[in-house]
C-alpha positions in Angstrom: -13.5 28.1 -4.3 -10.9 26.5 -2.1 -7.4 27.7 -2.5 -3.9 26.9 -1.3 -1.9 29.7 0.4 1.9 29.1 0.4 4.4 31.1 2.4 7.4 30.5 0.3 10.0 32.1 2.6 9.0 29.6 5.4 9.5 26.6 3.1 12.4 24.4 4.2 12.3 22.1 1.1 11.3 19.0 3.0 9.1 17.7 0.2 6.4 16.4 2.4 3.7 18.3 0.4 5.0 16.7 -2.9 4.9 13.2 -1.5 1.4 13.8 0.0 -0.3 15.6 -2.9 1.9 15.3 -6.1 -1.0 16.5 -8.2 -1.0 19.8 -6.4 2.6 20.4 -5.4 6.1 20.1 -6.9 9.6 21.3 -6.0 12.0 23.5 -7.8 15.0 21.7 -9.1 17.6 24.2 -8.0 16.7 24.5 -4.3 13.8 22.1 -3.6 11.4 24.8 -2.5 7.8 23.9 -3.1 5.7 25.0 -6.1 1.9 25.1 -6.0 0.7 23.6 -9.3 -3.0 23.9 -8.5 -3.7 27.0 -6.4 -7.4 26.1 -6.5 -7.2 22.3 -6.2 -9.8 20.1 -7.7 -12.3 18.6 -5.2 -10.8 15.1 -5.5 -7.5 16.5 -4.3 -8.7 18.3 -1.2 -8.1 15.4 1.3 -4.5 15.1 0.0 -4.0 18.9 0.3 -5.4 18.8 3.9 -2.9 16.1 4.7 0.0 18.1 3.0 -0.9 21.1 5.1 -0.9 19.0 8.3 2.5 17.4 7.6 4.4 20.5 6.4 7.2 20.8 9.0 7.6 24.6 8.3 3.8 25.3 8.5 4.2 27.0 5.1 0.9 25.8 3.7 -2.7 26.6 4.4 -5.9 25.5 2.7 -8.5 28.2 2.7 -11.9 26.5 2.3 -15.1 28.1 1.2 
């Protein structure tokens, strides 16, 4: 199963992941740090997750594909 790995301390709360893959990511209200809603994203969301990983300015996301 494919899974999202998120390095929370690296997150700078830019929100790019949320804008790119809102089905998989959200942000905490208090500080804007990302939240992974689907640690094992559905197949139909994988392209969006790959894009979110690519645009993350802090390189806090990784998609481990199996």
